Structures are given as structure tokens and as C-alpha cells.
C-alpha positions as CSV (number, residue, x, y, z in Angstrom):
1,M,18.7,-30.5,27.3
2,N,17.3,-27.0,28.1
3,R,13.8,-28.3,27.4
4,R,14.2,-30.9,29.9
5,L,15.3,-28.5,32.6
6,A,12.5,-26.1,31.8
7,T,10.0,-28.8,31.9
8,L,11.2,-30.1,35.4
9,A,11.4,-26.4,36.7
10,L,7.6,-26.0,35.5
11,L,6.6,-29.3,37.2
12,A,8.4,-28.3,40.4
13,L,6.6,-24.8,40.4
14,A,3.3,-26.3,39.6
15,G,3.8,-28.7,42.3
16,C,4.3,-26.1,44.9
17,A,1.1,-24.2,44.1
18,G,-1.3,-26.4,46.2
19,K,-3.5,-29.3,45.3
20,E,-4.6,-27.9,42.0
21,G,-0.9,-27.4,41.0
22,G,0.0,-30.7,42.1
23,A,-2.7,-32.3,40.0
24,I,-1.6,-30.3,37.1
25,A,2.1,-31.3,37.7
26,L,1.1,-34.9,37.7
27,A,-1.0,-34.6,34.6
28,L,2.0,-32.9,32.7
29,W,4.4,-35.5,34.0
30,G,2.2,-38.2,32.6
31,M,2.0,-36.4,29.3
32,V,5.6,-36.1,29.1
33,G,6.2,-39.8,29.7
34,S,3.5,-40.7,27.2
35,F,5.1,-38.6,24.5
36,A,8.5,-39.9,25.3
37,S,7.3,-43.6,25.0
38,R,5.8,-42.7,21.6
39,A,9.0,-40.9,20.4
40,A,10.9,-44.2,21.3
41,G,8.6,-46.2,19.0
42,G,6.3,-47.6,21.8
43,C,2.6,-46.7,22.4
44,Y,1.3,-43.7,24.3
45,A,0.0,-46.0,27.1
46,V,1.0,-49.3,28.6
47,C,-0.8,-52.0,27.0
48,E,-1.9,-54.5,29.8
49,G,-3.1,-58.0,29.9
50,V,-3.2,-60.7,27.2
51,G,-6.0,-59.1,25.4
52,Q,-4.1,-56.0,24.2
53,V,-1.1,-55.4,22.0
54,C,0.7,-52.1,21.1
55,N,0.3,-51.2,17.5
56,T,3.5,-49.3,16.7
57,E,2.2,-47.8,13.6
58,T,-0.6,-45.9,15.4
59,G,0.7,-45.6,18.9
60,F,-2.4,-47.0,20.4
61,C,-3.2,-50.3,22.3
62,E,-5.4,-52.6,20.2
63,H,-7.4,-55.8,20.9
64,N,-5.2,-58.8,20.5
65,P,-7.3,-61.7,19.3
66,C,-4.3,-64.1,19.7
67,G,-3.9,-63.3,23.4
68,P,-6.1,-66.0,25.0
69,G,-5.5,-68.3,22.1
70,C,-7.1,-69.0,18.7
71,G,-8.8,-72.3,19.4
72,D,-9.2,-75.5,17.3
73,S,-8.0,-75.4,13.6
74,R,-6.8,-71.9,13.9
75,H,-3.3,-70.3,14.4
76,C,-2.0,-66.9,15.2
77,D,-0.4,-64.9,12.3
78,V,2.1,-62.5,13.8
79,R,3.7,-61.0,10.6
80,G,1.5,-57.8,10.6
81,P,1.7,-55.0,13.3
82,V,-1.1,-56.8,15.2
83,P,-1.3,-60.5,15.5
84,V,-4.5,-62.2,14.2
85,C,-6.1,-65.7,14.4
86,I,-6.5,-67.3,10.9
87,A,-7.7,-70.7,9.9
88,D,-5.1,-73.5,9.5
89,S,-6.1,-73.8,5.8
90,E,-4.9,-70.3,5.1
91,P,-1.1,-69.8,4.8
92,A,0.3,-67.2,7.2
93,D,2.6,-65.7,4.7
94,L,0.2,-65.1,1.9
95,T,-2.8,-62.8,1.5
96,Q,-5.7,-64.2,-0.5
97,A,-7.1,-62.0,-3.2
98,P,-10.9,-61.9,-3.4
99,P,-12.4,-63.9,-6.1
100,P,-12.9,-62.2,-9.5
101,P,-16.4,-60.8,-10.2
102,P,-18.8,-62.8,-12.2
103,E,-18.8,-62.4,-15.9
104,L,-21.5,-60.0,-17.2
105,P,-23.9,-61.3,-19.8
106,I,-23.2,-60.0,-23.3
107,A,-26.1,-59.5,-25.6
108,A,-25.8,-60.6,-29.3
109,P,-25.4,-57.7,-31.7
110,P,-28.5,-56.5,-33.6
111,P,-28.8,-58.0,-37.1
């Protein structure tokens, strides 16, 4: 609680110091709001529009490929921290492992 009062007092003092102080006060107020949002589990900024989504793991806004829609024969997988469009043939709840590497040729032992 003491930190909040100290922060508000500093912002008020900086706001009374003229244009520069007001600009500093507004920047500090924005930083306080940004860090409070992140501490509550959100992002540092407000993610706007259908093209952005908040990644709660990193705290940054990321491109949302599912925002405007995925198109034909694709669907949106929302199980991860950021929704992604995948083909309808791929199940949304399983991750496919890459194919195994090709077998290496083995030479016959010398006689």
C-alpha cells in the first residue's frame, strides 16, 4: 500500500513540474498500468483487432492466424497459448511426430 501512495505522490509531483513533468508522469502512469496488467496474467499492452491475441506465456501480443478465419479445409486449433489454423486432416489434439530418418546403407563386412 505504501508503494501505491509513493507512486501516486511522485506522479502528482511530476505532473506539477510543467510540460516535461506532465509527459514523464503520463509515461510513468502507462508503465505502472502495463506492469499491473502483466502481474494479473495479461499482456503488457492491449491486443487490438482480430489479427492479434495475447500470449499469456510471454506477455506480448502475437499475430492470430485464426482471427479473420482459416479458409476452406482448415480449422482453428485453440489448445495452445496462441490459436493456429491447421488442415482438417490433422487432428487438433495430437501432435504429429516427424517421419523417421531414412535407413543408412550398411556395407558388407570385409572377407
